ChimeraX commands (.cxc) that place a marker at each C-alpha (Angstrom):
marker #1 position 22.51,39.06,-16.15 radius 0.5
marker #1 position 24.75,40.19,-13.29 radius 0.5
marker #1 position 24.65,37.48,-10.61 radius 0.5
marker #1 position 28.09,37.15,-8.98 radius 0.5
marker #1 position 28.55,40.21,-6.77 radius 0.5
marker #1 position 32.05,39.39,-5.53 radius 0.5
marker #1 position 34.79,37.51,-7.30 radius 0.5
marker #1 position 38.56,37.60,-7.52 radius 0.5
marker #1 position 38.58,35.65,-10.79 radius 0.5
marker #1 position 39.31,37.68,-13.88 radius 0.5
marker #1 position 38.08,34.79,-16.02 radius 0.5
marker #1 position 34.46,35.39,-15.10 radius 0.5
marker #1 position 31.87,36.06,-17.78 radius 0.5
marker #1 position 31.69,39.76,-18.67 radius 0.5
marker #1 position 28.47,41.26,-17.45 radius 0.5
marker #1 position 27.78,38.47,-14.95 radius 0.5
marker #1 position 30.20,39.33,-12.16 radius 0.5
marker #1 position 31.72,42.14,-10.10 radius 0.5
marker #1 position 35.50,41.79,-9.96 radius 0.5
marker #1 position 37.07,42.91,-6.69 radius 0.5
marker #1 position 40.45,44.62,-7.03 radius 0.5
marker #1 position 42.76,46.83,-5.01 radius 0.5
marker #1 position 42.93,50.47,-6.11 radius 0.5
marker #1 position 46.41,50.11,-7.62 radius 0.5
marker #1 position 45.25,47.25,-9.85 radius 0.5
marker #1 position 42.15,48.94,-11.23 radius 0.5
marker #1 position 42.53,48.97,-15.00 radius 0.5
marker #1 position 38.99,48.75,-16.34 radius 0.5
marker #1 position 38.04,46.58,-19.30 radius 0.5
marker #1 position 34.99,47.37,-21.37 radius 0.5
marker #1 position 31.96,45.47,-20.15 radius 0.5
marker #1 position 33.44,44.49,-16.77 radius 0.5
marker #1 position 32.10,45.69,-13.42 radius 0.5
marker #1 position 34.26,46.25,-10.35 radius 0.5
marker #1 position 34.35,46.79,-6.62 radius 0.5
marker #1 position 37.40,48.61,-5.33 radius 0.5
marker #1 position 38.59,49.06,-1.77 radius 0.5
marker #1 position 41.22,48.49,0.88 radius 0.5
marker #1 position 40.89,45.05,2.48 radius 0.5
marker #1 position 41.32,44.91,6.28 radius 0.5
marker #1 position 44.31,42.62,5.74 radius 0.5
marker #1 position 45.96,45.48,3.85 radius 0.5
marker #1 position 45.11,48.19,6.38 radius 0.5
marker #1 position 48.67,48.58,7.65 radius 0.5
marker #1 position 50.09,48.78,4.12 radius 0.5
marker #1 position 47.68,51.43,2.83 radius 0.5
marker #1 position 49.52,54.66,2.16 radius 0.5
marker #1 position 48.72,58.10,0.82 radius 0.5
marker #1 position 48.93,57.00,-2.81 radius 0.5
marker #1 position 46.54,54.09,-2.18 radius 0.5
marker #1 position 43.95,56.43,-0.71 radius 0.5
marker #1 position 44.41,58.94,-3.50 radius 0.5
marker #1 position 43.96,56.21,-6.09 radius 0.5
marker #1 position 40.89,54.83,-4.31 radius 0.5
marker #1 position 39.30,58.28,-4.18 radius 0.5
marker #1 position 39.90,58.63,-7.93 radius 0.5
marker #1 position 38.66,55.26,-9.10 radius 0.5
marker #1 position 35.66,55.14,-6.73 radius 0.5
marker #1 position 33.91,57.57,-9.07 radius 0.5
marker #1 position 34.56,55.55,-12.22 radius 0.5
marker #1 position 31.28,54.30,-13.77 radius 0.5
marker #1 position 32.60,50.72,-13.95 radius 0.5
marker #1 position 33.01,50.70,-10.17 radius 0.5
marker #1 position 29.71,49.58,-8.69 radius 0.5
marker #1 position 30.75,49.29,-5.03 radius 0.5
marker #1 position 33.37,50.20,-2.45 radius 0.5
marker #1 position 35.13,47.30,-0.74 radius 0.5
marker #1 position 35.78,44.81,0.31 radius 0.5
marker #1 position 36.27,46.79,3.48 radius 0.5
marker #1 position 35.77,45.87,7.10 radius 0.5
marker #1 position 37.24,44.33,10.22 radius 0.5
marker #1 position 38.89,40.93,10.62 radius 0.5
marker #1 position 39.84,40.00,14.17 radius 0.5
marker #1 position 41.99,37.14,12.94 radius 0.5
marker #1 position 44.56,39.72,11.85 radius 0.5
marker #1 position 46.41,42.29,13.92 radius 0.5
marker #1 position 45.73,45.95,14.67 radius 0.5
marker #1 position 41.95,45.97,14.83 radius 0.5
marker #1 position 41.91,49.68,15.73 radius 0.5
marker #1 position 43.71,50.54,12.50 radius 0.5
marker #1 position 41.36,48.27,10.54 radius 0.5
marker #1 position 38.44,50.15,12.06 radius 0.5
marker #1 position 39.88,53.51,11.00 radius 0.5
marker #1 position 40.39,52.24,7.45 radius 0.5
marker #1 position 36.86,50.83,7.41 radius 0.5
marker #1 position 35.32,54.09,8.64 radius 0.5
marker #1 position 37.13,56.00,5.93 radius 0.5
marker #1 position 35.56,53.71,3.33 radius 0.5
marker #1 position 32.12,54.05,4.91 radius 0.5
marker #1 position 32.46,57.79,4.37 radius 0.5
marker #1 position 33.69,57.25,0.81 radius 0.5
marker #1 position 30.79,54.92,0.03 radius 0.5
marker #1 position 28.36,57.60,1.13 radius 0.5
marker #1 position 30.15,60.41,-0.71 radius 0.5
marker #1 position 30.18,58.61,-4.07 radius 0.5
marker #1 position 26.74,57.03,-3.57 radius 0.5
marker #1 position 27.82,53.42,-4.01 radius 0.5
marker #1 position 27.17,50.33,-1.85 radius 0.5
marker #1 position 29.72,48.98,0.62 radius 0.5
marker #1 position 30.89,45.36,0.36 radius 0.5
marker #1 position 31.90,44.28,3.85 radius 0.5
marker #1 position 34.47,41.75,5.00 radius 0.5
marker #1 position 33.69,40.88,8.62 radius 0.5
marker #1 position 35.30,38.16,10.75 radius 0.5
marker #1 position 34.47,37.93,14.46 radius 0.5
marker #1 position 33.63,41.63,14.51 radius 0.5
marker #1 position 29.86,41.74,14.06 radius 0.5
marker #1 position 29.32,43.73,17.26 radius 0.5
marker #1 position 31.65,46.40,15.89 radius 0.5
marker #1 position 29.94,46.24,12.51 radius 0.5
marker #1 position 26.51,46.84,14.03 radius 0.5
marker #1 position 27.89,49.63,16.22 radius 0.5
marker #1 position 29.31,51.43,13.19 radius 0.5
marker #1 position 26.13,50.90,11.15 radius 0.5
marker #1 position 24.11,52.55,13.89 radius 0.5
marker #1 position 26.62,55.35,14.40 radius 0.5
marker #1 position 27.01,56.38,10.76 radius 0.5
marker #1 position 23.47,55.54,9.60 radius 0.5
marker #1 position 24.54,55.05,5.97 radius 0.5
marker #1 position 22.11,55.64,3.14 radius 0.5
marker #1 position 24.02,53.26,0.87 radius 0.5
marker #1 position 23.36,49.50,1.22 radius 0.5
marker #1 position 25.83,47.33,3.11 radius 0.5
marker #1 position 26.46,43.79,1.87 radius 0.5
marker #1 position 28.33,41.33,4.10 radius 0.5
marker #1 position 30.13,39.16,1.60 radius 0.5
marker #1 position 30.88,35.47,2.11 radius 0.5
marker #1 position 28.62,35.22,5.15 radius 0.5
marker #1 position 29.28,31.94,6.98 radius 0.5
marker #1 position 28.16,32.85,10.47 radius 0.5
marker #1 position 25.18,31.47,12.39 radius 0.5
marker #1 position 21.49,32.23,12.25 radius 0.5
marker #1 position 21.52,34.33,15.42 radius 0.5
marker #1 position 24.11,36.68,13.90 radius 0.5
marker #1 position 22.17,36.74,10.65 radius 0.5
marker #1 position 19.01,37.85,12.47 radius 0.5
marker #1 position 20.94,40.63,14.21 radius 0.5
marker #1 position 22.27,41.89,10.88 radius 0.5
marker #1 position 18.84,41.65,9.26 radius 0.5
marker #1 position 17.51,43.99,11.94 radius 0.5
marker #1 position 20.11,46.53,10.81 radius 0.5
marker #1 position 18.99,46.32,7.17 radius 0.5
marker #1 position 22.15,44.58,6.01 radius 0.5
marker #1 position 22.25,42.36,2.91 radius 0.5
marker #1 position 23.96,38.96,2.70 radius 0.5
marker #1 position 26.10,37.46,-0.03 radius 0.5
marker #1 position 26.54,33.70,0.26 radius 0.5
marker #1 position 29.35,31.81,-1.42 radius 0.5
marker #1 position 30.28,28.18,-1.75 radius 0.5
marker #1 position 30.24,27.67,2.02 radius 0.5
marker #1 position 27.36,28.82,4.20 radius 0.5
marker #1 position 25.09,27.55,6.94 radius 0.5
marker #1 position 21.95,25.95,5.54 radius 0.5
marker #1 position 19.64,27.30,8.23 radius 0.5
marker #1 position 20.77,30.82,7.36 radius 0.5
marker #1 position 19.82,30.26,3.72 radius 0.5
marker #1 position 16.47,28.80,4.74 radius 0.5
marker #1 position 15.55,31.78,6.91 radius 0.5
marker #1 position 17.05,34.50,4.75 radius 0.5
marker #1 position 14.36,36.49,2.90 radius 0.5
marker #1 position 14.93,36.38,-0.84 radius 0.5
marker #1 position 15.09,40.16,-1.02 radius 0.5
marker #1 position 18.21,40.10,1.21 radius 0.5
marker #1 position 20.04,37.35,-0.70 radius 0.5
marker #1 position 22.99,37.81,-3.03 radius 0.5
marker #1 position 25.55,35.27,-4.24 radius 0.5
marker #1 position 29.25,35.22,-5.01 radius 0.5
marker #1 position 32.09,32.98,-6.08 radius 0.5
marker #1 position 34.81,34.91,-4.19 radius 0.5
marker #1 position 37.88,32.69,-4.74 radius 0.5
marker #1 position 35.93,29.52,-5.52 radius 0.5
marker #1 position 36.23,27.80,-8.90 radius 0.5
marker #1 position 32.54,26.92,-8.75 radius 0.5
marker #1 position 30.34,28.35,-11.50 radius 0.5
marker #1 position 27.90,30.91,-10.10 radius 0.5
marker #1 position 24.91,29.23,-11.74 radius 0.5
marker #1 position 25.78,25.89,-10.15 radius 0.5
marker #1 position 25.91,27.62,-6.79 radius 0.5
marker #1 position 22.54,29.27,-7.38 radius 0.5
marker #1 position 21.14,25.91,-8.46 radius 0.5
marker #1 position 22.20,24.34,-5.17 radius 0.5
marker #1 position 20.62,27.17,-3.22 radius 0.5
marker #1 position 17.42,26.92,-5.24 radius 0.5
marker #1 position 17.18,23.23,-4.46 radius 0.5
marker #1 position 17.59,23.93,-0.74 radius 0.5
marker #1 position 14.94,26.64,-0.84 radius 0.5
marker #1 position 12.64,24.47,-2.97 radius 0.5
marker #1 position 12.34,27.00,-5.80 radius 0.5
marker #1 position 13.24,26.84,-9.48 radius 0.5
marker #1 position 16.81,27.83,-10.31 radius 0.5
marker #1 position 15.56,30.20,-13.02 radius 0.5
marker #1 position 13.32,31.92,-10.48 radius 0.5
marker #1 position 16.18,32.35,-8.00 radius 0.5
marker #1 position 18.47,33.69,-10.74 radius 0.5
marker #1 position 15.85,36.27,-11.61 radius 0.5
marker #1 position 15.32,37.22,-8.00 radius 0.5
marker #1 position 19.05,37.63,-7.36 radius 0.5
marker #1 position 19.46,39.68,-10.54 radius 0.5
marker #1 position 16.64,41.91,-9.32 radius 0.5
marker #1 position 18.39,42.35,-5.96 radius 0.5
marker #1 position 21.63,43.23,-7.75 radius 0.5
marker #1 position 19.84,45.89,-9.79 radius 0.5
marker #1 position 18.21,47.44,-6.73 radius 0.5
marker #1 position 21.47,47.55,-4.74 radius 0.5
marker #1 position 24.19,48.23,-7.31 radius 0.5
marker #1 position 22.27,50.20,-9.95 radius 0.5
marker #1 position 20.32,52.60,-7.77 radius 0.5
marker #1 position 20.78,55.77,-9.79 radius 0.5
marker link #1:1,2 radius 0.2
marker link #1:2,3 radius 0.2
marker link #1:3,4 radius 0.2
marker link #1:4,5 radius 0.2
marker link #1:5,6 radius 0.2
marker link #1:6,7 radius 0.2
marker link #1:7,8 radius 0.2
marker link #1:8,9 radius 0.2
marker link #1:9,10 radius 0.2
marker link #1:10,11 radius 0.2
marker link #1:11,12 radius 0.2
marker link #1:12,13 radius 0.2
marker link #1:13,14 radius 0.2
marker link #1:14,15 radius 0.2
marker link #1:15,16 radius 0.2
marker link #1:16,17 radius 0.2
marker link #1:17,18 radius 0.2
marker link #1:18,19 radius 0.2
marker link #1:19,20 radius 0.2
marker link #1:20,21 radius 0.2
marker link #1:21,22 radius 0.2
marker link #1:22,23 radius 0.2
marker link #1:23,24 radius 0.2
marker link #1:24,25 radius 0.2
marker link #1:25,26 radius 0.2
marker link #1:26,27 radius 0.2
marker link #1:27,28 radius 0.2
marker link #1:28,29 radius 0.2
marker link #1:29,30 radius 0.2
marker link #1:30,31 radius 0.2
marker link #1:31,32 radius 0.2
marker link #1:32,33 radius 0.2
marker link #1:33,34 radius 0.2
marker link #1:34,35 radius 0.2
marker link #1:35,36 radius 0.2
marker link #1:36,37 radius 0.2
marker link #1:37,38 radius 0.2
marker link #1:38,39 radius 0.2
marker link #1:39,40 radius 0.2
marker link #1:40,41 radius 0.2
marker link #1:41,42 radius 0.2
marker link #1:42,43 radius 0.2
marker link #1:43,44 radius 0.2
marker link #1:44,45 radius 0.2
marker link #1:45,46 radius 0.2
marker link #1:46,47 radius 0.2
marker link #1:47,48 radius 0.2
marker link #1:48,49 radius 0.2
marker link #1:49,50 radius 0.2
marker link #1:50,51 radius 0.2
marker link #1:51,52 radius 0.2
marker link #1:52,53 radius 0.2
marker link #1:53,54 radius 0.2
marker link #1:54,55 radius 0.2
marker link #1:55,56 radius 0.2
marker link #1:56,57 radius 0.2
marker link #1:57,58 radius 0.2
marker link #1:58,59 radius 0.2
marker link #1:59,60 radius 0.2
marker link #1:60,61 radius 0.2
marker link #1:61,62 radius 0.2
marker link #1:62,63 radius 0.2
marker link #1:63,64 radius 0.2
marker link #1:64,65 radius 0.2
marker link #1:65,66 radius 0.2
marker link #1:66,67 radius 0.2
marker link #1:67,68 radius 0.2
marker link #1:68,69 radius 0.2
marker link #1:69,70 radius 0.2
marker link #1:70,71 radius 0.2
marker link #1:71,72 radius 0.2
marker link #1:72,73 radius 0.2
marker link #1:73,74 radius 0.2
marker link #1:74,75 radius 0.2
marker link #1:75,76 radius 0.2
marker link #1:76,77 radius 0.2
marker link #1:77,78 radius 0.2
marker link #1:78,79 radius 0.2
marker link #1:79,80 radius 0.2
marker link #1:80,81 radius 0.2
marker link #1:81,82 radius 0.2
marker link #1:82,83 radius 0.2
marker link #1:83,84 radius 0.2
marker link #1:84,85 radius 0.2
marker link #1:85,86 radius 0.2
marker link #1:86,87 radius 0.2
marker link #1:87,88 radius 0.2
marker link #1:88,89 radius 0.2
marker link #1:89,90 radius 0.2
marker link #1:90,91 radius 0.2
marker link #1:91,92 radius 0.2
marker link #1:92,93 radius 0.2
marker link #1:93,94 radius 0.2
marker link #1:94,95 radius 0.2
marker link #1:95,96 radius 0.2
marker link #1:96,97 radius 0.2
marker link #1:97,98 radius 0.2
marker link #1:98,99 radius 0.2
marker link #1:99,100 radius 0.2
marker link #1:100,101 radius 0.2
marker link #1:101,102 radius 0.2
marker link #1:102,103 radius 0.2
marker link #1:103,104 radius 0.2
marker link #1:104,105 radius 0.2
marker link #1:105,106 radius 0.2
marker link #1:106,107 radius 0.2
marker link #1:107,108 radius 0.2
marker link #1:108,109 radius 0.2
marker link #1:109,110 radius 0.2
marker link #1:110,111 radius 0.2
marker link #1:111,112 radius 0.2
marker link #1:112,113 radius 0.2
marker link #1:113,114 radius 0.2
marker link #1:114,115 radius 0.2
marker link #1:115,116 radius 0.2
marker link #1:116,117 radius 0.2
marker link #1:117,118 radius 0.2
marker link #1:118,119 radius 0.2
marker link #1:119,120 radius 0.2
marker link #1:120,121 radius 0.2
marker link #1:121,122 radius 0.2
marker link #1:122,123 radius 0.2
marker link #1:123,124 radius 0.2
marker link #1:124,125 radius 0.2
marker link #1:125,126 radius 0.2
marker link #1:126,127 radius 0.2
marker link #1:127,128 radius 0.2
marker link #1:128,129 radius 0.2
marker link #1:129,130 radius 0.2
marker link #1:130,131 radius 0.2
marker link #1:131,132 radius 0.2
marker link #1:132,133 radius 0.2
marker link #1:133,134 radius 0.2
marker link #1:134,135 radius 0.2
marker link #1:135,136 radius 0.2
marker link #1:136,137 radius 0.2
marker link #1:137,138 radius 0.2
marker link #1:138,139 radius 0.2
marker link #1:139,140 radius 0.2
marker link #1:140,141 radius 0.2
marker link #1:141,142 radius 0.2
marker link #1:142,143 radius 0.2
marker link #1:143,144 radius 0.2
marker link #1:144,145 radius 0.2
marker link #1:145,146 radius 0.2
marker link #1:146,147 radius 0.2
marker link #1:147,148 radius 0.2
marker link #1:148,149 radius 0.2
marker link #1:149,150 radius 0.2
marker link #1:150,151 radius 0.2
marker link #1:151,152 radius 0.2
marker link #1:152,153 radius 0.2
marker link #1:153,154 radius 0.2
marker link #1:154,155 radius 0.2
marker link #1:155,156 radius 0.2
marker link #1:156,157 radius 0.2
marker link #1:157,158 radius 0.2
marker link #1:158,159 radius 0.2
marker link #1:159,160 radius 0.2
marker link #1:160,161 radius 0.2
marker link #1:161,162 radius 0.2
marker link #1:162,163 radius 0.2
marker link #1:163,164 radius 0.2
marker link #1:164,165 radius 0.2
marker link #1:165,166 radius 0.2
marker link #1:166,167 radius 0.2
marker link #1:167,168 radius 0.2
marker link #1:168,169 radius 0.2
marker link #1:169,170 radius 0.2
marker link #1:170,171 radius 0.2
marker link #1:171,172 radius 0.2
marker link #1:172,173 radius 0.2
marker link #1:173,174 radius 0.2
marker link #1:174,175 radius 0.2
marker link #1:175,176 radius 0.2
marker link #1:176,177 radius 0.2
marker link #1:177,178 radius 0.2
marker link #1:178,179 radius 0.2
marker link #1:179,180 radius 0.2
marker link #1:180,181 radius 0.2
marker link #1:181,182 radius 0.2
marker link #1:182,183 radius 0.2
marker link #1:183,184 radius 0.2
marker link #1:184,185 radius 0.2
marker link #1:185,186 radius 0.2
marker link #1:186,187 radius 0.2
marker link #1:187,188 radius 0.2
marker link #1:188,189 radius 0.2
marker link #1:189,190 radius 0.2
marker link #1:190,191 radius 0.2
marker link #1:191,192 radius 0.2
marker link #1:192,193 radius 0.2
marker link #1:193,194 radius 0.2
marker link #1:194,195 radius 0.2
marker link #1:195,196 radius 0.2
marker link #1:196,197 radius 0.2
marker link #1:197,198 radius 0.2
marker link #1:198,199 radius 0.2
marker link #1:199,200 radius 0.2
marker link #1:200,201 radius 0.2
marker link #1:201,202 radius 0.2
marker link #1:202,203 radius 0.2
marker link #1:203,204 radius 0.2
marker link #1:204,205 radius 0.2
marker link #1:205,206 radius 0.2
marker link #1:206,207 radius 0.2
marker link #1:207,208 radius 0.2
view
């Protein structure tokens, strides 16, 4: 059952997680799922060979999503980050795979781009830690949310189950423990929430 939609840990259980890697480090193992993209922190370093490699591997059947891609205002050259992000929006649409978004203090820009490009592929903001007001704004744009070890409880409480995904990212926490905590907060059975999240994963990452 695929539950963890974004992790950097290669030790995760095969078939339960989507491993995020940079294009140059994509060397698929049987049974493992991947997301591949150019992180906003790496925007300045991305060269012709990185883009060529990303275009190649984006079509690999083990790659379920493009990303993490986005804008992070805590790092320099936001205009370049935006260009790199737009290029991956276009790639996501061309290969028909969802976009996993890294967004820090740039939600206005994210919404602006969502409205401008009107993507058909789902967008998932990974590791969402922002407030409920921002969450409501993103919900109005049809964006999905992946919550990790740290999140705001009122966001979880108000987030419709059909918009909820989970991730470990760089945390050592087991994904099922994280889901169990969320289930307790939402007053539902952990098995029910696991099933619901798995259903969301299927509808977003296995659309074809």
